[in-house]
KOLKE-206255 format. One record per residue (C-alpha): residue number from 1; x, y, z. Coordinates in steps of 0.25 Angstrom, whole numbers. Layout:
N
SITE / pos / u / v / w
SITE / NUM / X / Y / Z
...
//
This chain:
676
SITE / pos / u / v / w
SITE / 1 / 212 / 329 / 568
SITE / 2 / 215 / 339 / 557
SITE / 3 / 225 / 339 / 546
SITE / 4 / 234 / 351 / 545
SITE / 5 / 244 / 355 / 534
SITE / 6 / 257 / 347 / 532
SITE / 7 / 270 / 350 / 539
SITE / 8 / 282 / 351 / 529
SITE / 9 / 296 / 348 / 533
SITE / 10 / 306 / 352 / 522
SITE / 11 / 319 / 353 / 530
SITE / 12 / 325 / 342 / 539
SITE / 13 / 338 / 349 / 542
SITE / 14 / 337 / 346 / 557
SITE / 15 / 338 / 331 / 554
SITE / 16 / 334 / 320 / 564
SITE / 17 / 330 / 327 / 577
SITE / 18 / 332 / 320 / 591
SITE / 19 / 319 / 315 / 597
SITE / 20 / 319 / 326 / 608
SITE / 21 / 316 / 336 / 597
SITE / 22 / 304 / 329 / 591
SITE / 23 / 294 / 337 / 600
SITE / 24 / 301 / 351 / 598
SITE / 25 / 293 / 356 / 586
SITE / 26 / 297 / 370 / 589
SITE / 27 / 312 / 367 / 587
SITE / 28 / 316 / 373 / 574
SITE / 29 / 323 / 360 / 570
SITE / 30 / 310 / 352 / 571
SITE / 31 / 304 / 356 / 558
SITE / 32 / 317 / 351 / 551
SITE / 33 / 320 / 339 / 559
SITE / 34 / 317 / 324 / 558
SITE / 35 / 313 / 313 / 567
SITE / 36 / 322 / 303 / 560
SITE / 37 / 332 / 305 / 549
SITE / 38 / 339 / 293 / 543
SITE / 39 / 347 / 291 / 531
SITE / 40 / 344 / 304 / 525
SITE / 41 / 352 / 317 / 523
SITE / 42 / 345 / 331 / 526
SITE / 43 / 345 / 340 / 515
SITE / 44 / 348 / 354 / 520
SITE / 45 / 339 / 361 / 510
SITE / 46 / 327 / 353 / 514
SITE / 47 / 323 / 338 / 515
SITE / 48 / 332 / 326 / 516
SITE / 49 / 337 / 315 / 507
SITE / 50 / 342 / 301 / 508
SITE / 51 / 356 / 300 / 513
SITE / 52 / 367 / 295 / 503
SITE / 53 / 370 / 280 / 503
SITE / 54 / 383 / 273 / 507
SITE / 55 / 392 / 268 / 496
SITE / 56 / 400 / 255 / 500
SITE / 57 / 415 / 259 / 498
SITE / 58 / 421 / 246 / 504
SITE / 59 / 423 / 237 / 515
SITE / 60 / 431 / 241 / 527
SITE / 61 / 438 / 233 / 538
SITE / 62 / 429 / 229 / 549
SITE / 63 / 436 / 238 / 559
SITE / 64 / 435 / 251 / 550
SITE / 65 / 432 / 262 / 560
SITE / 66 / 436 / 276 / 554
SITE / 67 / 437 / 284 / 541
SITE / 68 / 446 / 296 / 538
SITE / 69 / 445 / 303 / 525
SITE / 70 / 458 / 305 / 518
SITE / 71 / 460 / 316 / 507
SITE / 72 / 472 / 314 / 498
SITE / 73 / 479 / 326 / 492
SITE / 74 / 475 / 322 / 478
SITE / 75 / 461 / 323 / 482
SITE / 76 / 458 / 308 / 484
SITE / 77 / 449 / 305 / 496
SITE / 78 / 450 / 292 / 504
SITE / 79 / 443 / 286 / 517
SITE / 80 / 453 / 280 / 527
SITE / 81 / 446 / 269 / 535
SITE / 82 / 453 / 265 / 548
SITE / 83 / 450 / 252 / 555
SITE / 84 / 459 / 243 / 563
SITE / 85 / 474 / 246 / 559
SITE / 86 / 470 / 249 / 545
SITE / 87 / 467 / 261 / 536
SITE / 88 / 459 / 259 / 523
SITE / 89 / 460 / 270 / 513
SITE / 90 / 447 / 270 / 504
SITE / 91 / 446 / 278 / 492
SITE / 92 / 432 / 282 / 485
SITE / 93 / 430 / 267 / 481
SITE / 94 / 440 / 257 / 488
SITE / 95 / 450 / 255 / 498
SITE / 96 / 463 / 261 / 493
SITE / 97 / 473 / 257 / 504
SITE / 98 / 474 / 250 / 518
SITE / 99 / 484 / 254 / 528
SITE / 100 / 488 / 248 / 542
SITE / 101 / 490 / 258 / 553
SITE / 102 / 494 / 252 / 566
SITE / 103 / 487 / 257 / 579
SITE / 104 / 474 / 261 / 572
SITE / 105 / 465 / 251 / 577
SITE / 106 / 462 / 256 / 591
SITE / 107 / 461 / 271 / 587
SITE / 108 / 453 / 271 / 574
SITE / 109 / 440 / 276 / 580
SITE / 110 / 446 / 288 / 586
SITE / 111 / 458 / 292 / 578
SITE / 112 / 459 / 305 / 570
SITE / 113 / 466 / 310 / 557
SITE / 114 / 471 / 322 / 550
SITE / 115 / 474 / 322 / 535
SITE / 116 / 482 / 331 / 526
SITE / 117 / 485 / 329 / 511
SITE / 118 / 489 / 314 / 510
SITE / 119 / 491 / 311 / 524
SITE / 120 / 482 / 307 / 536
SITE / 121 / 486 / 307 / 550
SITE / 122 / 479 / 298 / 561
SITE / 123 / 479 / 302 / 575
SITE / 124 / 475 / 295 / 588
SITE / 125 / 481 / 296 / 602
SITE / 126 / 484 / 281 / 602
SITE / 127 / 489 / 281 / 588
SITE / 128 / 502 / 285 / 583
SITE / 129 / 498 / 295 / 573
SITE / 130 / 497 / 289 / 559
SITE / 131 / 499 / 295 / 545
SITE / 132 / 491 / 290 / 532
SITE / 133 / 496 / 294 / 519
SITE / 134 / 493 / 292 / 504
SITE / 135 / 506 / 292 / 496
SITE / 136 / 510 / 289 / 482
SITE / 137 / 512 / 275 / 485
SITE / 138 / 499 / 273 / 493
SITE / 139 / 494 / 275 / 508
SITE / 140 / 503 / 274 / 519
SITE / 141 / 502 / 275 / 535
SITE / 142 / 512 / 278 / 545
SITE / 143 / 514 / 286 / 558
SITE / 144 / 513 / 301 / 558
SITE / 145 / 527 / 306 / 558
SITE / 146 / 527 / 316 / 570
SITE / 147 / 540 / 323 / 570
SITE / 148 / 546 / 330 / 583
SITE / 149 / 535 / 327 / 592
SITE / 150 / 537 / 336 / 604
SITE / 151 / 540 / 331 / 618
SITE / 152 / 530 / 333 / 629
SITE / 153 / 531 / 331 / 644
SITE / 154 / 521 / 321 / 648
SITE / 155 / 526 / 321 / 663
SITE / 156 / 536 / 309 / 662
SITE / 157 / 551 / 311 / 665
SITE / 158 / 559 / 316 / 653
SITE / 159 / 574 / 317 / 650
SITE / 160 / 573 / 321 / 636
SITE / 161 / 572 / 336 / 637
SITE / 162 / 583 / 345 / 631
SITE / 163 / 584 / 359 / 638
SITE / 164 / 586 / 371 / 629
SITE / 165 / 600 / 377 / 629
SITE / 166 / 603 / 391 / 625
SITE / 167 / 617 / 398 / 625
SITE / 168 / 620 / 413 / 627
SITE / 169 / 633 / 420 / 623
SITE / 170 / 636 / 433 / 628
SITE / 171 / 643 / 442 / 618
SITE / 172 / 649 / 456 / 622
SITE / 173 / 644 / 457 / 636
SITE / 174 / 652 / 464 / 647
SITE / 175 / 654 / 457 / 660
SITE / 176 / 645 / 462 / 672
SITE / 177 / 640 / 474 / 663
SITE / 178 / 632 / 468 / 651
SITE / 179 / 617 / 465 / 654
SITE / 180 / 609 / 455 / 646
SITE / 181 / 595 / 448 / 647
SITE / 182 / 591 / 435 / 642
SITE / 183 / 577 / 432 / 636
SITE / 184 / 572 / 418 / 637
SITE / 185 / 560 / 414 / 629
SITE / 186 / 554 / 428 / 630
SITE / 187 / 558 / 431 / 645
SITE / 188 / 569 / 441 / 647
SITE / 189 / 578 / 439 / 659
SITE / 190 / 583 / 450 / 669
SITE / 191 / 596 / 457 / 665
SITE / 192 / 608 / 449 / 667
SITE / 193 / 622 / 455 / 668
SITE / 194 / 633 / 448 / 660
SITE / 195 / 645 / 442 / 667
SITE / 196 / 657 / 435 / 660
SITE / 197 / 657 / 426 / 672
SITE / 198 / 648 / 415 / 667
SITE / 199 / 644 / 409 / 680
SITE / 200 / 639 / 423 / 684
SITE / 201 / 632 / 425 / 671
SITE / 202 / 626 / 411 / 672
SITE / 203 / 620 / 414 / 686
SITE / 204 / 614 / 427 / 681
SITE / 205 / 608 / 421 / 669
SITE / 206 / 602 / 409 / 677
SITE / 207 / 596 / 420 / 687
SITE / 208 / 590 / 427 / 675
SITE / 209 / 584 / 415 / 668
SITE / 210 / 579 / 410 / 681
SITE / 211 / 570 / 422 / 683
SITE / 212 / 563 / 420 / 669
SITE / 213 / 549 / 415 / 670
SITE / 214 / 550 / 406 / 658
SITE / 215 / 563 / 398 / 663
SITE / 216 / 561 / 388 / 673
SITE / 217 / 572 / 383 / 683
SITE / 218 / 582 / 373 / 679
SITE / 219 / 589 / 380 / 667
SITE / 220 / 604 / 380 / 666
SITE / 221 / 614 / 391 / 663
SITE / 222 / 628 / 388 / 659
SITE / 223 / 640 / 394 / 652
SITE / 224 / 647 / 386 / 642
SITE / 225 / 658 / 397 / 639
SITE / 226 / 661 / 411 / 642
SITE / 227 / 650 / 421 / 638
SITE / 228 / 640 / 409 / 635
SITE / 229 / 629 / 404 / 643
SITE / 230 / 620 / 392 / 641
SITE / 231 / 605 / 391 / 646
SITE / 232 / 599 / 377 / 647
SITE / 233 / 584 / 377 / 649
SITE / 234 / 584 / 365 / 659
SITE / 235 / 574 / 362 / 670
SITE / 236 / 559 / 360 / 671
SITE / 237 / 551 / 370 / 663
SITE / 238 / 563 / 374 / 654
SITE / 239 / 561 / 362 / 644
SITE / 240 / 560 / 363 / 629
SITE / 241 / 565 / 373 / 619
SITE / 242 / 556 / 385 / 622
SITE / 243 / 568 / 394 / 625
SITE / 244 / 573 / 407 / 618
SITE / 245 / 585 / 414 / 624
SITE / 246 / 591 / 427 / 620
SITE / 247 / 599 / 438 / 627
SITE / 248 / 600 / 453 / 626
SITE / 249 / 611 / 462 / 631
SITE / 250 / 605 / 474 / 638
SITE / 251 / 617 / 484 / 640
SITE / 252 / 627 / 481 / 629
SITE / 253 / 624 / 483 / 614
SITE / 254 / 636 / 475 / 609
SITE / 255 / 634 / 462 / 617
SITE / 256 / 624 / 451 / 615
SITE / 257 / 619 / 438 / 621
SITE / 258 / 618 / 427 / 611
SITE / 259 / 608 / 416 / 613
SITE / 260 / 608 / 403 / 606
SITE / 261 / 600 / 390 / 608
SITE / 262 / 609 / 378 / 610
SITE / 263 / 599 / 367 / 613
SITE / 264 / 585 / 366 / 610
SITE / 265 / 576 / 362 / 621
SITE / 266 / 568 / 349 / 621
SITE / 267 / 556 / 347 / 630
SITE / 268 / 557 / 334 / 639
SITE / 269 / 546 / 324 / 637
SITE / 270 / 541 / 314 / 627
SITE / 271 / 535 / 315 / 613
SITE / 272 / 521 / 321 / 614
SITE / 273 / 515 / 310 / 606
SITE / 274 / 521 / 296 / 606
SITE / 275 / 517 / 281 / 607
SITE / 276 / 518 / 283 / 622
SITE / 277 / 510 / 296 / 623
SITE / 278 / 500 / 294 / 612
SITE / 279 / 497 / 302 / 600
SITE / 280 / 488 / 314 / 595
SITE / 281 / 473 / 311 / 594
SITE / 282 / 470 / 321 / 582
SITE / 283 / 477 / 331 / 573
SITE / 284 / 474 / 341 / 562
SITE / 285 / 481 / 349 / 551
SITE / 286 / 481 / 364 / 554
SITE / 287 / 489 / 375 / 548
SITE / 288 / 499 / 366 / 542
SITE / 289 / 501 / 359 / 555
SITE / 290 / 497 / 345 / 561
SITE / 291 / 490 / 347 / 574
SITE / 292 / 489 / 334 / 583
SITE / 293 / 482 / 334 / 597
SITE / 294 / 475 / 325 / 607
SITE / 295 / 488 / 318 / 611
SITE / 296 / 486 / 306 / 620
SITE / 297 / 495 / 311 / 631
SITE / 298 / 492 / 326 / 629
SITE / 299 / 477 / 326 / 625
SITE / 300 / 474 / 341 / 625
SITE / 301 / 486 / 345 / 617
SITE / 302 / 489 / 347 / 602
SITE / 303 / 501 / 349 / 594
SITE / 304 / 504 / 356 / 581
SITE / 305 / 515 / 353 / 571
SITE / 306 / 525 / 362 / 564
SITE / 307 / 518 / 370 / 553
SITE / 308 / 519 / 363 / 539
SITE / 309 / 525 / 351 / 546
SITE / 310 / 514 / 342 / 551
SITE / 311 / 523 / 332 / 558
SITE / 312 / 533 / 341 / 565
SITE / 313 / 530 / 344 / 580
SITE / 314 / 543 / 349 / 584
SITE / 315 / 540 / 360 / 594
SITE / 316 / 554 / 366 / 593
SITE / 317 / 549 / 375 / 582
SITE / 318 / 546 / 388 / 589
SITE / 319 / 539 / 396 / 578
SITE / 320 / 524 / 397 / 577
SITE / 321 / 523 / 386 / 566
SITE / 322 / 530 / 376 / 576
SITE / 323 / 524 / 364 / 583
SITE / 324 / 517 / 365 / 596
SITE / 325 / 510 / 357 / 607
SITE / 326 / 497 / 364 / 611
SITE / 327 / 491 / 358 / 624
SITE / 328 / 476 / 363 / 626
SITE / 329 / 474 / 370 / 639
SITE / 330 / 461 / 362 / 642
SITE / 331 / 456 / 353 / 653
SITE / 332 / 461 / 340 / 656
SITE / 333 / 456 / 328 / 649
SITE / 334 / 453 / 335 / 636
SITE / 335 / 459 / 329 / 624
SITE / 336 / 460 / 334 / 610
SITE / 337 / 452 / 325 / 600
SITE / 338 / 452 / 333 / 587
SITE / 339 / 459 / 345 / 581
SITE / 340 / 451 / 350 / 569
SITE / 341 / 454 / 361 / 559
SITE / 342 / 443 / 371 / 557
SITE / 343 / 442 / 386 / 557
SITE / 344 / 451 / 385 / 569
SITE / 345 / 458 / 373 / 575
SITE / 346 / 448 / 365 / 583
SITE / 347 / 451 / 355 / 594
SITE / 348 / 441 / 345 / 599
SITE / 349 / 444 / 338 / 613
SITE / 350 / 437 / 328 / 621
SITE / 351 / 430 / 339 / 629
SITE / 352 / 430 / 352 / 620
SITE / 353 / 432 / 359 / 607
SITE / 354 / 442 / 370 / 605
SITE / 355 / 447 / 379 / 593
SITE / 356 / 460 / 386 / 592
SITE / 357 / 458 / 401 / 590
SITE / 358 / 471 / 403 / 583
SITE / 359 / 470 / 400 / 568
SITE / 360 / 485 / 398 / 567
SITE / 361 / 493 / 389 / 576
SITE / 362 / 506 / 394 / 582
SITE / 363 / 516 / 387 / 590
SITE / 364 / 519 / 401 / 597
SITE / 365 / 504 / 404 / 601
SITE / 366 / 496 / 395 / 609
SITE / 367 / 483 / 391 / 603
SITE / 368 / 470 / 395 / 610
SITE / 369 / 460 / 383 / 611
SITE / 370 / 446 / 389 / 612
SITE / 371 / 435 / 380 / 617
SITE / 372 / 423 / 379 / 608
SITE / 373 / 415 / 369 / 616
SITE / 374 / 416 / 357 / 626
SITE / 375 / 410 / 345 / 620
SITE / 376 / 422 / 337 / 616
SITE / 377 / 424 / 328 / 604
SITE / 378 / 420 / 313 / 602
SITE / 379 / 433 / 305 / 600
SITE / 380 / 434 / 299 / 586
SITE / 381 / 424 / 308 / 580
SITE / 382 / 430 / 317 / 569
SITE / 383 / 427 / 332 / 569
SITE / 384 / 421 / 336 / 555
SITE / 385 / 419 / 349 / 548
SITE / 386 / 406 / 355 / 543
SITE / 387 / 404 / 369 / 537
SITE / 388 / 416 / 374 / 545
SITE / 389 / 412 / 368 / 558
SITE / 390 / 418 / 356 / 566
SITE / 391 / 408 / 345 / 569
SITE / 392 / 412 / 335 / 580
SITE / 393 / 406 / 325 / 590
SITE / 394 / 405 / 329 / 604
SITE / 395 / 412 / 320 / 615
SITE / 396 / 399 / 314 / 619
SITE / 397 / 398 / 307 / 605
SITE / 398 / 384 / 311 / 603
SITE / 399 / 384 / 326 / 599
SITE / 400 / 389 / 333 / 586
SITE / 401 / 395 / 347 / 587
SITE / 402 / 399 / 358 / 577
SITE / 403 / 410 / 367 / 580
SITE / 404 / 410 / 380 / 572
SITE / 405 / 416 / 394 / 573
SITE / 406 / 407 / 406 / 574
SITE / 407 / 411 / 420 / 574
SITE / 408 / 400 / 424 / 583
SITE / 409 / 405 / 415 / 594
SITE / 410 / 420 / 417 / 590
SITE / 411 / 421 / 402 / 594
SITE / 412 / 419 / 388 / 588
SITE / 413 / 404 / 385 / 592
SITE / 414 / 399 / 371 / 595
SITE / 415 / 386 / 366 / 590
SITE / 416 / 379 / 353 / 593
SITE / 417 / 374 / 348 / 579
SITE / 418 / 368 / 336 / 584
SITE / 419 / 358 / 341 / 595
SITE / 420 / 345 / 339 / 587
SITE / 421 / 349 / 325 / 583
SITE / 422 / 357 / 320 / 596
SITE / 423 / 350 / 307 / 596
SITE / 424 / 357 / 303 / 583
SITE / 425 / 371 / 304 / 589
SITE / 426 / 378 / 295 / 599
SITE / 427 / 392 / 290 / 599
SITE / 428 / 397 / 297 / 587
SITE / 429 / 410 / 291 / 581
SITE / 430 / 412 / 298 / 568
SITE / 431 / 407 / 309 / 559
SITE / 432 / 410 / 315 / 545
SITE / 433 / 404 / 326 / 536
SITE / 434 / 402 / 326 / 521
SITE / 435 / 401 / 340 / 514
SITE / 436 / 389 / 343 / 507
SITE / 437 / 388 / 337 / 493
SITE / 438 / 380 / 341 / 481
SITE / 439 / 368 / 332 / 485
SITE / 440 / 367 / 339 / 499
SITE / 441 / 369 / 352 / 505
SITE / 442 / 373 / 348 / 519
SITE / 443 / 385 / 342 / 524
SITE / 444 / 383 / 328 / 529
SITE / 445 / 389 / 323 / 542
SITE / 446 / 390 / 308 / 546
SITE / 447 / 390 / 304 / 560
SITE / 448 / 394 / 289 / 565
SITE / 449 / 389 / 284 / 578
SITE / 450 / 396 / 273 / 586
SITE / 451 / 384 / 263 / 584
SITE / 452 / 386 / 264 / 569
SITE / 453 / 375 / 274 / 566
SITE / 454 / 377 / 286 / 557
SITE / 455 / 371 / 300 / 556
SITE / 456 / 371 / 310 / 544
SITE / 457 / 370 / 325 / 547
SITE / 458 / 367 / 335 / 537
SITE / 459 / 374 / 348 / 540
SITE / 460 / 372 / 362 / 534
SITE / 461 / 375 / 372 / 544
SITE / 462 / 371 / 385 / 537
SITE / 463 / 357 / 379 / 536
SITE / 464 / 357 / 373 / 550
SITE / 465 / 356 / 359 / 545
SITE / 466 / 361 / 348 / 554
SITE / 467 / 352 / 336 / 551
SITE / 468 / 355 / 323 / 557
SITE / 469 / 351 / 310 / 551
SITE / 470 / 353 / 295 / 554
SITE / 471 / 361 / 287 / 544
SITE / 472 / 358 / 272 / 543
SITE / 473 / 363 / 260 / 534
SITE / 474 / 365 / 245 / 535
SITE / 475 / 378 / 247 / 543
SITE / 476 / 384 / 254 / 555
SITE / 477 / 393 / 266 / 552
SITE / 478 / 407 / 267 / 559
SITE / 479 / 414 / 279 / 553
SITE / 480 / 412 / 290 / 543
SITE / 481 / 421 / 300 / 536
SITE / 482 / 420 / 310 / 524
SITE / 483 / 431 / 309 / 514
SITE / 484 / 436 / 319 / 504
SITE / 485 / 426 / 315 / 494
SITE / 486 / 416 / 320 / 503
SITE / 487 / 410 / 306 / 506
SITE / 488 / 406 / 301 / 519
SITE / 489 / 412 / 287 / 521
SITE / 490 / 407 / 277 / 532
SITE / 491 / 412 / 265 / 538
SITE / 492 / 400 / 256 / 539
SITE / 493 / 398 / 243 / 546
SITE / 494 / 389 / 231 / 543
SITE / 495 / 390 / 218 / 550
SITE / 496 / 404 / 221 / 555
SITE / 497 / 409 / 224 / 541
SITE / 498 / 413 / 239 / 538
SITE / 499 / 413 / 246 / 525
SITE / 500 / 416 / 260 / 519
SITE / 501 / 404 / 267 / 514
SITE / 502 / 402 / 281 / 509
SITE / 503 / 389 / 290 / 507
SITE / 504 / 386 / 292 / 492
SITE / 505 / 377 / 302 / 486
SITE / 506 / 364 / 296 / 481
SITE / 507 / 367 / 282 / 485
SITE / 508 / 355 / 275 / 490
SITE / 509 / 361 / 263 / 497
SITE / 510 / 372 / 260 / 508
SITE / 511 / 384 / 251 / 507
SITE / 512 / 381 / 253 / 492
SITE / 513 / 388 / 245 / 481
SITE / 514 / 387 / 248 / 466
SITE / 515 / 386 / 236 / 456
SITE / 516 / 388 / 238 / 441
SITE / 517 / 383 / 226 / 435
SITE / 518 / 385 / 228 / 420
SITE / 519 / 375 / 218 / 415
SITE / 520 / 362 / 220 / 422
SITE / 521 / 360 / 210 / 433
SITE / 522 / 350 / 208 / 444
SITE / 523 / 361 / 201 / 454
SITE / 524 / 370 / 209 / 461
SITE / 525 / 381 / 202 / 468
SITE / 526 / 393 / 206 / 477
SITE / 527 / 385 / 210 / 489
SITE / 528 / 390 / 200 / 499
SITE / 529 / 392 / 212 / 509
SITE / 530 / 377 / 213 / 509
SITE / 531 / 374 / 198 / 512
SITE / 532 / 362 / 197 / 521
SITE / 533 / 359 / 212 / 520
SITE / 534 / 349 / 220 / 513
SITE / 535 / 353 / 228 / 501
SITE / 536 / 346 / 237 / 491
SITE / 537 / 351 / 238 / 476
SITE / 538 / 350 / 250 / 467
SITE / 539 / 350 / 245 / 452
SITE / 540 / 349 / 253 / 440
SITE / 541 / 341 / 264 / 447
SITE / 542 / 332 / 255 / 455
SITE / 543 / 332 / 250 / 469
SITE / 544 / 331 / 236 / 472
SITE / 545 / 330 / 229 / 486
SITE / 546 / 331 / 226 / 497
SITE / 547 / 339 / 213 / 495
SITE / 548 / 345 / 204 / 505
SITE / 549 / 359 / 200 / 500
SITE / 550 / 363 / 186 / 499
SITE / 551 / 375 / 180 / 493
SITE / 552 / 381 / 193 / 490
SITE / 553 / 370 / 196 / 479
SITE / 554 / 356 / 202 / 477
SITE / 555 / 347 / 200 / 465
SITE / 556 / 339 / 212 / 459
SITE / 557 / 326 / 211 / 453
SITE / 558 / 331 / 217 / 440
SITE / 559 / 345 / 217 / 433
SITE / 560 / 353 / 230 / 435
SITE / 561 / 366 / 236 / 429
SITE / 562 / 370 / 244 / 441
SITE / 563 / 367 / 242 / 456
SITE / 564 / 370 / 248 / 469
SITE / 565 / 368 / 239 / 481
SITE / 566 / 368 / 243 / 496
SITE / 567 / 360 / 243 / 509
SITE / 568 / 350 / 254 / 512
SITE / 569 / 343 / 260 / 524
SITE / 570 / 331 / 269 / 522
SITE / 571 / 330 / 284 / 526
SITE / 572 / 321 / 287 / 537
SITE / 573 / 315 / 301 / 539
SITE / 574 / 305 / 304 / 550
SITE / 575 / 299 / 317 / 552
SITE / 576 / 296 / 324 / 565
SITE / 577 / 282 / 324 / 570
SITE / 578 / 274 / 336 / 565
SITE / 579 / 273 / 347 / 575
SITE / 580 / 260 / 347 / 583
SITE / 581 / 259 / 361 / 588
SITE / 582 / 246 / 368 / 587
SITE / 583 / 249 / 380 / 594
SITE / 584 / 260 / 387 / 603
SITE / 585 / 264 / 376 / 612
SITE / 586 / 252 / 368 / 609
SITE / 587 / 254 / 354 / 602
SITE / 588 / 244 / 343 / 597
SITE / 589 / 249 / 330 / 602
SITE / 590 / 239 / 320 / 598
SITE / 591 / 242 / 309 / 587
SITE / 592 / 243 / 314 / 573
SITE / 593 / 245 / 308 / 559
SITE / 594 / 253 / 311 / 547
SITE / 595 / 244 / 308 / 536
SITE / 596 / 251 / 314 / 524
SITE / 597 / 266 / 317 / 520
SITE / 598 / 271 / 325 / 509
SITE / 599 / 286 / 321 / 505
SITE / 600 / 293 / 330 / 495
SITE / 601 / 304 / 322 / 489
SITE / 602 / 315 / 324 / 478
SITE / 603 / 320 / 313 / 469
SITE / 604 / 315 / 302 / 478
SITE / 605 / 314 / 288 / 474
SITE / 606 / 310 / 281 / 487
SITE / 607 / 301 / 286 / 499
SITE / 608 / 294 / 279 / 510
SITE / 609 / 286 / 285 / 522
SITE / 610 / 280 / 282 / 536
SITE / 611 / 273 / 289 / 547
SITE / 612 / 275 / 288 / 562
SITE / 613 / 285 / 277 / 561
SITE / 614 / 276 / 268 / 553
SITE / 615 / 280 / 259 / 541
SITE / 616 / 287 / 266 / 530
SITE / 617 / 280 / 265 / 516
SITE / 618 / 285 / 267 / 502
SITE / 619 / 280 / 279 / 495
SITE / 620 / 276 / 276 / 481
SITE / 621 / 284 / 286 / 472
SITE / 622 / 278 / 281 / 459
SITE / 623 / 267 / 291 / 461
SITE / 624 / 277 / 302 / 460
SITE / 625 / 282 / 298 / 446
SITE / 626 / 292 / 286 / 449
SITE / 627 / 291 / 277 / 437
SITE / 628 / 292 / 262 / 439
SITE / 629 / 300 / 259 / 426
SITE / 630 / 312 / 269 / 429
SITE / 631 / 323 / 266 / 439
SITE / 632 / 318 / 272 / 453
SITE / 633 / 331 / 279 / 456
SITE / 634 / 330 / 286 / 442
SITE / 635 / 317 / 294 / 447
SITE / 636 / 314 / 301 / 459
SITE / 637 / 302 / 308 / 465
SITE / 638 / 302 / 323 / 467
SITE / 639 / 289 / 326 / 473
SITE / 640 / 280 / 327 / 485
SITE / 641 / 276 / 314 / 490
SITE / 642 / 263 / 314 / 497
SITE / 643 / 259 / 302 / 507
SITE / 644 / 246 / 303 / 513
SITE / 645 / 237 / 294 / 521
SITE / 646 / 247 / 291 / 532
SITE / 647 / 242 / 285 / 544
SITE / 648 / 246 / 284 / 559
SITE / 649 / 244 / 293 / 571
SITE / 650 / 256 / 297 / 580
SITE / 651 / 259 / 307 / 591
SITE / 652 / 271 / 311 / 583
SITE / 653 / 268 / 308 / 568
SITE / 654 / 280 / 308 / 558
SITE / 655 / 284 / 304 / 544
SITE / 656 / 295 / 294 / 540
SITE / 657 / 301 / 295 / 526
SITE / 658 / 310 / 283 / 522
SITE / 659 / 312 / 274 / 510
SITE / 660 / 309 / 259 / 508
SITE / 661 / 319 / 257 / 497
SITE / 662 / 332 / 265 / 493
SITE / 663 / 330 / 277 / 485
SITE / 664 / 332 / 292 / 484
SITE / 665 / 325 / 301 / 495
SITE / 666 / 325 / 316 / 495
SITE / 667 / 314 / 323 / 503
SITE / 668 / 311 / 338 / 503
SITE / 669 / 300 / 339 / 513
SITE / 670 / 290 / 331 / 521
SITE / 671 / 276 / 337 / 523
SITE / 672 / 267 / 330 / 534
SITE / 673 / 252 / 331 / 535
SITE / 674 / 247 / 327 / 549
SITE / 675 / 234 / 325 / 555
SITE / 676 / 234 / 330 / 570
//
């Protein structure tokens, strides 16, 4: 066996790779991947750091299941937590209000929302659409005030239709010599000879209208008085108010046919949405309209309101800014689940993804639904934005996709963003993304699974960074959301009790609670929530623990003035085995040993290491300038830590970096020396 120069890994931008990739040493992602990444965040510039801790905001109802962000017009940010029939409004530090909303309990997990200014709308096909508002007197909730909901023919027998009625008056026409034509909704009749005998004129007009392709049989022509004719658009196919009638005299300049609408037509049917037929599943604000879609009884259609009037859906407005119902010409069984504002309007259904090519919606022009892919969307999982792209969970619940417009394709192109870490995703139920902050240069996506596990993904598209990592804590995660303060808020559950927790920069503990003791004291009380659990304490810059809480209190070895108490799970970072290639398509497969590791760290206060899955051992940082008489969190090591004399042979040797106690951990690179 001979030694060879060490192998440095200074970038980890591929994150944790699936087990099927561990032998693909020629894959470009192999040199930037990890065998396991837990409780860390990948730094796009190189290396990784400890993930932020979770600050305890407050206890929630035991059935809390969903969080929606609410951004008020004055800039205030709230987290709206839904559970059972209740909505709890949380500010930055406490619950600000609690509302009772009937009908929520059975739909919380899959309902959607749309929000503008000081109002949030809630949508679900089995829930009468709700409205939550913040007013001068506080928070209120009521039903969304739809106005002029259009009728739709669901196939039942209806008697509420009103036929359109038009009156024609003939002025200055000569009997049996004047010739005129009628134009009905853009279609012109054959020439008609005027007769002062109304019965003859009625017959001639009936014949002319019957020849028009847009007029169905069943209409009625009558004469209420001399020189006057009434046309009533009765009969199947003539329903509604889509008629425009005018007349033109051909051979007499001083005569005219005057047309006037006497009765506006009303389509027979029943309201498109109602307690009987169900409600819309989703909505979005777009170009000063409210768009609602995914109706329970008409799942592949959407409807837009009157422009500048979000609640008015009166389809009698005929101008371009008027309301309209838009059925998608798609296969049966396809249901609209989400409508998303992006570069263009995006529509996600149970089977496919579409975008509307027209940037401006118009009642007078049918929108073109362009199919981008056929993956479908997971119900209940929101679509989030990242660098202009829409991130969504496929209908299989185990694949994350990105939909982005490209000029090269002239289309919205789908990308599978979870392909390299597919083993980390199963039954996704929620997701959110935090924008990059000063402490990090990549956006941070949080994903929640049905079994309570969580994933953190560092995203930076320009640098091809999509790095998946596991997120573990002394709890199960049920929901996540990003509020207007750019904070990731989680619903966490332990022992059947749920709480609201938020990721906080540079926080080392989870479920963390701060204590300002004033007079230094070694006993910290008020910890009954942790009874029977293991906690750590950070007091005056030193880390103490672990402690088993009993009687709602712990006793530190020294008195402190300020303390933070919480739970803790260590980071675990395992490298991929070093490549064993010794020539083109030639590998060395005998057992090997990692004997030396060089770890380049920045401002690190706690570090531990293991090889080949063996026991994790603390690295003594006192050799690198850490002083015993200075608070440990007031000093950090920035150096290259060399650990040699490591033992143990393995077919696929690897290094694990972790911690045995809370502390800062920032790794720039790992260099491994191996004996083959």
